[in-house]
C-alpha positions as CSV (number, residue, x, y, z in Angstrom):
1,M,15.1,42.6,13.9
2,R,11.5,41.4,13.9
3,T,11.1,37.6,13.9
4,V,8.2,35.3,13.2
5,Q,8.2,34.2,16.8
6,G,8.1,37.8,18.1
7,A,5.2,38.7,15.7
8,A,3.3,35.6,16.8
9,L,3.9,36.5,20.5
10,R,2.8,40.1,20.0
11,G,-0.4,38.9,18.2
12,L,-1.2,36.5,21.0
13,K,-0.8,39.2,23.7
14,A,-3.1,41.5,21.8
15,R,-5.8,38.9,21.5
16,V,-5.4,38.0,25.2
17,R,-5.9,41.6,26.2
18,A,-8.9,42.0,23.8
19,L,-10.5,38.9,25.2
20,A,-9.8,40.0,28.8
21,E,-11.6,43.3,28.2
22,R,-14.7,41.4,27.0
23,T,-14.6,38.9,29.9
24,G,-13.7,41.2,32.8
25,L,-10.6,39.3,33.8
26,P,-7.6,41.3,35.2
27,V,-4.6,41.9,33.0
28,R,-1.3,43.7,33.5
29,P,-1.0,46.8,31.4
30,A,1.6,46.9,28.7
31,R,4.9,48.6,29.5
32,R,5.2,52.0,28.1
33,R,8.1,52.9,26.0
34,P,9.6,56.4,26.4
35,A,8.2,58.6,23.5
36,R,10.7,59.9,21.1
37,P,10.7,63.7,20.6
38,D,9.9,63.4,17.0
39,A,7.5,60.5,17.2
40,H,4.2,62.2,16.2
41,R,5.0,65.5,14.5
42,P,7.7,66.6,12.2
43,G,8.6,69.6,14.3
44,G,10.1,67.9,17.2
45,G,8.4,67.0,20.6
46,A,4.9,65.7,21.2
47,E,2.0,68.1,21.7
48,P,1.3,68.5,25.5
49,D,-2.5,68.6,25.1
50,A,-2.8,65.6,22.8
51,P,-3.4,62.2,24.5
52,A,-0.4,59.9,24.5
53,L,-0.6,57.5,21.7
54,R,0.7,53.9,21.8
55,R,0.7,51.1,19.3
56,L,-1.1,47.8,19.9
57,P,1.3,44.8,20.0
58,G,1.1,42.9,16.7
59,D,-0.2,45.8,14.5
60,G,0.7,49.3,13.6
61,T,-2.6,51.0,14.5
62,P,-2.1,54.0,16.9
63,R,-4.7,54.5,19.6
64,A,-5.2,56.8,22.6
65,A,-4.2,55.4,25.9
66,G,-7.3,54.6,28.0
67,G,-9.6,54.9,25.0
68,P,-11.9,52.1,23.8
69,P,-10.1,49.2,22.2
70,P,-10.5,48.9,18.5
71,A,-12.2,45.9,16.9
72,E,-9.9,42.9,16.6
73,P,-8.5,42.9,13.1
74,R,-9.1,39.8,11.1
75,P,-6.0,38.0,9.8
76,G,-5.4,38.8,6.2
77,P,-3.2,37.4,3.5
78,P,0.5,38.1,3.9
79,G,2.0,41.1,2.2
80,P,4.0,41.0,-1.0
81,G,7.3,40.9,0.9
82,T,6.3,38.3,3.5
83,A,8.4,35.2,3.1
84,T,7.2,33.1,6.1
85,R,3.6,32.5,7.2
86,V,2.9,33.0,11.0
87,R,1.8,29.8,12.5
88,R,-1.3,29.8,14.7
89,T,-0.7,28.2,18.0
90,P,-3.3,26.0,19.7
91,A,-3.7,28.6,22.5
92,A,-4.3,31.4,20.1
93,A,-6.8,29.3,18.1
94,A,-8.6,28.4,21.3
95,L,-8.8,32.1,22.4
96,R,-10.0,33.1,19.0
97,R,-12.9,30.6,19.3
98,A,-13.9,31.8,22.8
99,P,-17.4,33.4,23.1
100,A,-17.5,37.1,23.8
101,G,-18.5,38.2,27.3
102,P,-19.6,41.5,28.8
103,A,-17.3,44.4,27.8
104,V,-15.4,46.0,30.7
105,A,-12.7,48.7,31.0
106,L,-9.1,47.9,31.5
107,R,-7.2,49.0,34.6
108,P,-5.9,52.6,34.3
109,A,-2.5,52.8,32.7
110,G,-0.8,54.0,35.9
111,T,-2.2,51.3,38.2
112,A,0.4,48.8,39.4
113,S,-0.1,45.1,38.6
114,P,-1.0,43.0,41.7
115,S,1.7,40.4,40.9
116,A,4.4,39.8,38.4
117,T,2.7,36.6,37.2
118,A,-0.6,38.3,36.3
119,P,-0.4,37.7,32.5
120,L,0.4,34.0,33.0
121,A,-2.4,33.6,35.5
122,T,-4.8,35.4,33.2
123,L,-3.9,33.2,30.3
124,A,-4.2,30.1,32.5
125,A,-7.7,31.3,33.7
126,L,-8.8,31.9,30.1
127,L,-7.6,28.5,29.0
128,S,-9.2,26.8,32.0
129,R,-12.5,28.5,31.4
130,R,-12.7,28.5,27.6
131,V,-10.8,25.5,26.4
132,R,-12.0,22.0,27.0
133,P,-9.3,19.5,28.0
134,R,-8.3,17.1,25.2
135,P,-9.8,13.7,25.7
136,R,-7.4,10.9,26.4
137,R,-6.6,8.8,23.5
138,R,-8.3,5.5,23.4
139,P,-6.1,2.4,23.2
140,A,-5.5,0.8,19.9
141,G,-8.6,-0.7,18.2
142,T,-7.6,-4.3,18.7
143,Y,-6.9,-3.9,22.4
144,A,-10.1,-1.9,23.0
145,S,-12.1,-4.4,21.1
146,A,-10.6,-7.3,23.0
147,T,-11.2,-5.6,26.3
148,A,-14.9,-5.0,25.4
149,L,-15.3,-8.6,24.2
150,R,-13.9,-10.0,27.4
151,A,-16.2,-7.8,29.4
152,L,-19.2,-8.8,27.3
153,R,-18.3,-12.5,27.7
154,A,-18.0,-12.1,31.5
155,R,-21.4,-10.4,31.6
156,R,-23.4,-12.5,29.2
157,G,-21.6,-15.8,28.9
158,D,-20.0,-17.7,26.0
159,A,-23.1,-17.6,23.8
160,P,-22.9,-15.6,20.5
161,A,-23.9,-12.0,21.1
162,L,-25.9,-10.0,18.7
163,L,-24.5,-6.5,18.8
164,R,-25.5,-3.3,16.9
165,V,-22.6,-1.5,15.3
166,R,-22.2,2.2,14.4
167,S,-23.7,1.7,11.0
168,G,-26.9,0.4,12.7
169,E,-26.4,-3.1,11.4
170,S,-26.7,-6.1,13.8
171,V,-23.7,-8.4,13.9
172,L,-23.5,-11.9,15.6
173,V,-20.2,-12.1,17.4
174,L,-18.7,-15.5,18.3
175,L,-17.1,-15.5,21.8
176,D,-16.6,-19.2,22.4
177,P,-14.0,-21.4,20.5
178,Q,-16.7,-24.1,20.3
179,D,-18.6,-22.0,17.8
180,L,-15.5,-21.4,15.7
181,R,-15.6,-25.0,14.4
182,R,-19.1,-24.4,12.9
183,F,-18.0,-21.1,11.4
184,Y,-15.2,-22.9,9.5
185,A,-17.2,-26.0,8.7
186,D,-20.5,-24.6,7.4
187,P,-20.7,-24.7,3.6
188,A,-21.1,-21.6,1.5
189,G,-24.8,-22.3,1.2
190,V,-25.2,-21.5,4.9
191,L,-22.4,-19.0,5.5
192,T,-21.0,-17.0,2.6
193,A,-17.5,-15.6,3.0
194,D,-17.3,-11.8,3.0
195,P,-14.0,-10.7,1.4
196,P,-11.8,-9.0,4.0
197,R,-10.1,-5.8,3.3
198,S,-6.8,-7.5,2.8
199,C,-8.1,-9.1,-0.4
200,R,-7.4,-6.0,-2.4
201,G,-8.2,-6.1,-6.0
202,A,-10.2,-9.3,-5.8
203,D,-13.4,-9.3,-7.7
204,P,-16.2,-10.0,-5.1
205,G,-18.5,-11.2,-7.9
206,D,-16.2,-13.9,-9.2
207,P,-15.4,-16.9,-7.0
208,A,-11.7,-17.5,-6.7
209,G,-9.6,-20.2,-5.1
210,T,-7.7,-17.8,-2.9
211,G,-9.8,-17.8,0.2
212,C,-10.7,-14.2,-0.4
213,S,-13.9,-14.7,-2.3
214,R,-17.6,-15.0,-1.8
215,G,-19.0,-18.5,-2.1
216,E,-17.1,-21.7,-2.9
217,P,-14.7,-21.6,-5.8
218,R,-15.4,-23.9,-8.8
219,A,-13.7,-27.2,-8.4
220,E,-11.4,-26.8,-11.4
221,R,-10.3,-23.4,-10.2
222,R,-9.6,-24.7,-6.7
223,E,-7.6,-27.6,-8.0
224,M,-5.6,-25.5,-10.3
225,T,-4.7,-23.1,-7.5
226,A,-3.8,-25.8,-5.0
227,D,-1.6,-27.5,-7.6
228,A,0.2,-24.3,-8.6
229,L,0.8,-23.1,-5.0
230,G,1.6,-26.5,-3.5
231,A,-1.2,-26.2,-1.0
232,D,-0.5,-29.4,0.9
233,L,3.3,-29.4,0.7
234,P,5.6,-27.8,3.3
235,V,8.2,-27.4,0.6
236,H,7.0,-26.3,-2.8
237,P,7.9,-28.6,-5.8
238,A,9.7,-25.6,-7.4
239,A,11.6,-24.7,-4.2
240,G,15.0,-24.6,-5.8
241,P,14.3,-21.7,-8.3
242,I,12.1,-20.0,-5.7
243,L,14.8,-20.0,-3.0
244,A,17.4,-18.9,-5.6
245,A,15.3,-15.9,-6.5
246,L,14.7,-15.1,-2.8
247,A,18.4,-15.2,-2.1
248,E,19.2,-12.8,-4.9
249,E,16.5,-10.3,-4.0
250,A,17.3,-10.5,-0.2
251,R,20.5,-8.6,-0.9
252,H,18.3,-5.5,-1.2
253,L,17.2,-6.1,2.4
254,T,20.7,-5.8,3.9
255,A,22.3,-3.4,1.5
256,A,21.9,-0.3,3.6
257,G,22.5,-1.6,7.2
258,T,18.9,-0.6,8.1
259,L,15.7,-2.3,7.2
260,D,12.3,-0.6,7.0
261,L,9.0,-1.3,5.3
262,A,9.8,0.5,2.1
263,R,13.0,-1.6,1.5
264,A,11.2,-4.8,2.5
265,R,8.4,-4.1,0.0
266,H,10.9,-3.4,-2.8
267,A,12.7,-6.7,-2.3
268,V,9.6,-8.8,-1.7
269,H,7.7,-7.4,-4.6
270,R,10.6,-8.1,-7.0
271,A,10.9,-11.6,-5.7
272,A,7.1,-12.1,-6.0
273,R,7.0,-11.1,-9.6
274,R,9.9,-13.4,-10.4
275,I,8.2,-16.3,-8.6
276,V,4.8,-15.8,-10.1
277,L,5.5,-14.5,-13.6
278,G,9.2,-15.3,-14.3
279,D,12.5,-13.5,-14.1
280,A,11.5,-11.1,-16.9
281,A,9.0,-9.3,-14.7
282,A,11.4,-8.5,-11.9
283,D,12.2,-4.9,-13.1
284,D,8.7,-4.0,-14.3
285,G,8.1,-0.9,-12.2
286,E,5.0,0.0,-14.1
287,L,3.2,-3.2,-13.2
288,A,4.4,-2.7,-9.6
289,G,2.7,0.7,-9.6
290,W,-0.6,-0.6,-11.0
291,L,-0.6,-3.3,-8.3
292,A,0.2,-0.7,-5.6
293,Q,-2.8,1.4,-6.8
294,L,-5.0,-1.7,-6.6
295,C,-3.8,-2.3,-3.0
296,A,-4.3,1.4,-2.0
297,G,-7.7,1.6,-3.6
298,D,-9.3,-1.1,-1.4
299,K,-12.4,0.9,-0.4
300,G,-13.2,2.0,-3.9
301,L,-12.7,-1.5,-5.3
302,R,-14.9,-3.2,-2.8
303,G,-17.8,-1.0,-3.5
304,G,-18.8,0.4,-6.9
305,R,-15.6,0.5,-8.9
306,T,-14.6,3.7,-10.5
307,R,-13.6,3.9,-14.1
308,A,-10.0,4.7,-13.1
309,A,-9.8,1.6,-10.9
310,R,-11.1,-0.6,-13.7
311,S,-8.6,0.9,-16.1
312,V,-5.7,0.2,-13.7
313,E,-6.9,-3.4,-13.2
314,D,-7.4,-4.0,-16.9
315,R,-3.9,-2.8,-17.7
316,A,-2.4,-4.9,-14.9
317,R,-4.3,-8.0,-16.2
318,A,-3.1,-7.4,-19.8
319,R,0.5,-7.0,-18.7
320,I,0.3,-10.2,-16.6
321,R,-1.1,-12.1,-19.6
322,Q,1.9,-11.0,-21.7
323,Y,4.3,-12.4,-19.1
324,A,2.2,-15.6,-18.8
325,R,2.8,-16.3,-22.5
326,L,6.6,-16.1,-21.9
327,A,6.8,-17.6,-18.4
328,G,9.2,-20.5,-17.9
329,G,8.3,-23.8,-16.5
330,T,9.0,-23.0,-12.9
331,A,6.9,-19.8,-12.7
332,L,3.6,-20.3,-10.8
333,V,1.5,-19.0,-13.7
334,A,3.1,-21.6,-16.0
335,R,2.3,-24.4,-13.5
336,A,-1.3,-23.1,-13.4
337,A,-1.5,-23.0,-17.2
338,R,-0.3,-26.6,-17.5
339,H,-2.8,-27.8,-14.9
340,A,-5.7,-25.9,-16.6
341,G,-4.9,-27.4,-20.0
342,T,-5.5,-24.1,-21.7
343,T,-3.5,-21.3,-23.3
344,P,-1.6,-19.3,-20.7
345,H,-4.0,-16.4,-21.0
346,G,-7.2,-18.5,-21.0
347,E,-8.6,-17.0,-24.2
348,D,-10.4,-20.2,-25.2
349,G,-12.7,-20.0,-22.2
350,S,-12.4,-23.7,-21.5
351,G,-11.2,-23.3,-17.9
352,P,-10.1,-20.9,-15.3
353,D,-7.8,-18.0,-16.3
354,P,-4.2,-18.7,-14.9
355,A,-3.2,-15.1,-15.6
356,D,-6.1,-13.7,-13.5
357,E,-5.2,-16.0,-10.7
358,A,-1.6,-14.8,-10.9
359,R,-2.8,-11.2,-10.4
360,L,-4.5,-12.3,-7.2
361,W,-1.4,-14.1,-6.0
362,L,0.7,-11.0,-6.5
363,L,-1.8,-8.9,-4.6
364,A,-1.9,-11.5,-1.8
365,M,1.9,-11.4,-1.4
366,D,1.5,-7.7,-0.4
367,A,1.2,-9.1,3.2
368,V,4.6,-10.7,3.2
369,P,6.7,-7.6,3.8
370,E,4.7,-6.6,6.9
371,T,4.9,-10.1,8.3
372,L,8.6,-10.3,7.5
373,L,9.3,-7.0,9.3
374,R,7.3,-7.9,12.4
375,T,9.0,-11.3,12.6
376,L,12.5,-9.8,12.4
377,L,11.5,-7.2,15.0
378,L,10.3,-9.9,17.4
379,L,13.5,-11.8,16.9
380,G,15.6,-8.7,17.5
381,A,13.8,-8.2,20.8
382,H,14.5,-11.8,21.8
383,P,18.3,-12.5,21.3
384,A,18.1,-16.2,22.3
385,E,15.5,-16.9,19.6
386,Q,17.5,-14.8,17.1
387,D,20.6,-16.9,17.7
388,A,18.7,-20.1,17.4
389,A,17.1,-19.0,14.1
390,A,20.4,-17.8,12.8
391,A,22.0,-21.2,13.6
392,E,19.1,-22.9,11.7
393,A,19.6,-20.6,8.7
394,A,23.4,-21.4,8.6
395,A,22.8,-25.1,8.8
396,E,20.0,-25.0,6.1
397,V,22.6,-24.2,3.4
398,A,24.0,-27.8,3.6
399,A,20.5,-29.4,3.9
400,G,20.4,-30.3,0.3
401,P,16.9,-31.7,-0.7
402,A,15.5,-30.6,2.7
403,R,16.1,-26.9,1.9
404,G,13.1,-24.7,2.6
405,E,11.8,-26.5,5.6
406,L,13.2,-24.2,8.4
407,P,10.9,-25.4,11.1
408,R,12.1,-23.0,13.8
409,L,11.8,-20.0,11.6
410,R,8.4,-21.1,10.4
411,A,7.3,-21.3,14.0
412,C,8.5,-17.7,14.5
413,V,6.5,-16.6,11.5
414,R,3.4,-18.4,12.7
415,E,3.8,-16.8,16.2
416,S,4.2,-13.4,14.6
417,L,0.9,-13.9,12.7
418,R,-0.8,-15.1,15.9
419,L,0.2,-11.9,17.7
420,Y,-0.4,-9.6,14.7
421,P,-2.7,-11.4,12.1
422,V,-3.0,-10.0,8.6
423,V,-6.8,-10.3,8.9
424,P,-7.9,-9.7,12.5
425,E,-11.6,-10.3,11.9
426,L,-13.4,-12.7,9.6
427,V,-17.0,-12.0,8.5
428,R,-19.5,-14.3,6.8
429,I,-23.1,-13.8,5.9
430,T,-25.9,-16.2,6.6
431,R,-27.6,-17.4,3.4
432,T,-30.6,-19.0,5.2
433,E,-32.1,-18.7,8.7
434,T,-29.7,-20.2,11.2
435,E,-29.8,-21.2,14.8
436,W,-26.9,-20.5,17.2
437,R,-27.2,-21.8,20.8
438,G,-31.0,-22.0,20.5
439,V,-31.5,-18.5,19.1
440,R,-32.7,-18.2,15.5
441,H,-31.3,-15.5,13.3
442,P,-32.6,-14.5,9.8
443,A,-30.8,-14.8,6.5
444,G,-28.4,-12.0,5.8
445,T,-27.1,-11.8,9.4
446,P,-23.3,-11.0,9.5
447,V,-21.4,-13.4,11.6
448,L,-18.1,-12.0,13.0
449,L,-15.2,-14.2,14.2
450,P,-12.7,-11.9,16.0
451,A,-9.6,-13.9,15.2
452,A,-7.2,-11.5,16.9
453,F,-9.3,-11.7,20.1
454,H,-9.3,-15.5,20.2
455,Q,-5.6,-15.8,19.3
456,R,-4.6,-13.5,22.2
457,D,-7.3,-14.4,24.7
458,P,-5.4,-14.6,28.1
459,E,-8.3,-16.7,29.5
460,R,-7.9,-19.4,27.0
461,V,-4.4,-19.1,25.5
462,P,-1.3,-19.6,27.7
463,A,1.2,-16.6,27.5
464,A,-1.2,-14.9,25.1
465,H,0.7,-11.6,24.9
466,V,4.2,-13.1,24.8
467,F,6.3,-14.2,21.8
468,V,6.6,-18.0,22.3
469,P,7.4,-19.7,18.9
470,G,7.8,-23.1,20.7
471,R,4.0,-23.4,21.0
472,W,3.9,-24.2,17.3
473,K,6.1,-27.3,17.7
474,N,3.4,-29.1,19.8
475,P,1.6,-31.8,17.9
476,G,-1.7,-30.6,16.6
477,A,-0.9,-26.9,17.1
478,D,-1.8,-26.2,13.4
479,Q,-5.2,-27.7,14.0
480,D,-6.0,-25.6,17.1
481,I,-9.3,-23.9,16.2
482,R,-8.4,-20.8,18.2
483,M,-5.3,-20.2,16.1
484,A,-6.2,-19.2,12.5
485,P,-3.3,-17.3,10.8
486,F,-4.5,-18.9,7.6
487,G,-8.0,-20.1,8.5
488,H,-9.4,-23.6,8.8
489,G,-11.4,-26.1,6.8
490,G,-12.4,-25.4,3.2
491,G,-11.7,-21.7,3.5
492,R,-8.1,-22.2,4.5
493,C,-5.7,-20.1,2.4
494,P,-4.2,-22.4,-0.3
495,G,-1.0,-20.4,-0.3
496,A,-0.4,-20.8,3.4
497,Q,2.6,-23.2,3.0
498,L,4.1,-21.2,0.2
499,G,3.8,-18.0,2.2
500,L,5.4,-19.6,5.2
501,M,8.3,-20.9,3.1
502,I,8.9,-17.5,1.4
503,T,8.8,-15.5,4.7
504,A,10.9,-18.0,6.6
505,A,13.5,-18.1,3.7
506,L,13.8,-14.3,3.7
507,C,14.3,-14.2,7.4
508,A,17.0,-16.9,7.0
509,E,18.8,-14.8,4.3
510,V,18.9,-11.8,6.6
511,L,20.0,-13.7,9.7
512,R,22.6,-15.8,7.9
513,T,24.9,-12.9,7.4
514,H,23.6,-10.2,9.7
515,R,22.5,-9.6,13.3
516,I,19.7,-7.4,14.4
517,T,21.4,-5.1,16.8
518,D,18.8,-2.4,17.4
519,T,15.0,-2.2,16.9
520,R,12.5,0.6,16.7
521,P,10.1,0.4,18.5
522,S,11.8,-1.2,21.4
523,L,9.9,-4.3,22.7
524,D,9.9,-5.8,26.1
525,P,11.3,-9.3,25.8
526,V,9.6,-10.4,29.0
527,G,6.4,-8.3,29.5
528,P,3.3,-8.3,27.3
529,L,3.7,-7.2,23.7
530,P,1.7,-4.2,22.4
531,P,-1.7,-5.1,20.9
532,T,-0.9,-3.6,17.6
533,L,2.4,-3.0,15.7
534,D,2.4,-0.6,12.8
535,P,4.9,-1.8,10.2
536,Q,5.4,1.7,9.0
537,A,7.1,2.6,12.3
538,V,9.4,-0.4,12.3
539,R,13.1,0.2,11.7
540,L,15.8,-2.4,12.2
541,T,19.5,-1.8,12.5
542,L,21.6,-4.6,11.0
543,G,25.2,-5.5,11.9
544,R,27.5,-8.0,10.2
545,R,27.9,-11.4,11.9
């Protein structure tokens, strides 16, 4: 019975022979099958004076032995009865692209082959002559960038370097931690924040108090956001209802015995809607879909927004305003409305719109599932840290008013963000002519702070590529200018403390009843950790404690 593999092999052999004829390389002749007596005429045996006919492998075209080879047939569409499409192999595709050489005759049919491996040698010769070797894959972008920046600093010193990127634009790169203080301290009139790609769905034209906007947010908007999110408080004022919602939704994390990004997103997004908009929004899959479209359409939203993207954003904003009218007193949107002193949907125009801020908070929480998964993966690779974190999670149940602090787990989350930051690079634009280390740069110059490079710089950071949560217990670790999981100064994310509390609480809910028994990928608990960690590839196996 003919098979797809056999048809593909016969087609490849035919093309190899045709190309060998054009290039002059030796090739072993095809084995002849004994002719059947009634193969070519209805009367019986073959005609003695007629040249022996044979069929080319891969097609049904008869030709005379020793005659000129026919033109190579172009692949056509499969016939009506074909059920499976023959797959083109890389070797066949490479041979098909090879340029034609001088035509030569094949060896006579009766000549013996010089060796039994002639076809393999011929194919190897064709591939070595006609196919370029595949270039080696470059390391991941963060690692390659860090290596290049270290080499640049060793060659040119610590002064900011003006580099030209692929787009042709010149970017001022900060290589010395001393320059980072100015980056965070300069006002928006000197350095204007350029929204990173993680701020999906944020309007770059409107200032917002989320740290993901251009310019400085208006004072009333910044105060409303700080009050609603509890910016300066390690434990949010509404920690009780928030932790209760997290405990209920964390059951989705451990329901299947395995944990991946899809399951983490489902649980976190449900909890986020309950925390921001109230319990009524937990099951709103339509709103979740709109927000997912806004997250996926980052490139289109940052540039000229399409009509479809605007429509999705308008529908999401309208739905959020409906929930804002009904939100209870503990929902973040209700806290923002009380502080703003306006109606929940901000229709009187007397202040910032709490519902619009709530939309940005929901979009910002899209980074929590990835951080949660990476933190649990790192804990699974370090059993001692996992046991200590599980003990803290078990003791936290009886902590009473102190619930939500979880200092050890918060340190693990911070260390995960140091190793794998949500925003690896920060960019700001100079509004006026500025001077850096005695060199003047015109207005409009982009200034790049490579946060991932500075946080994992082995020349300045001890154990830069190792998971060491204990470094965050040192006094002043949060003010270390090199470490910027949430930024510094006026541009620091106002939701930093709330995000740490939510992520640490979800880790505690998982570790309180389950142990991470196996991880994918497998990380070295002693050696350097990989420069990047794709959350889509993370899969954790959970066992009961």
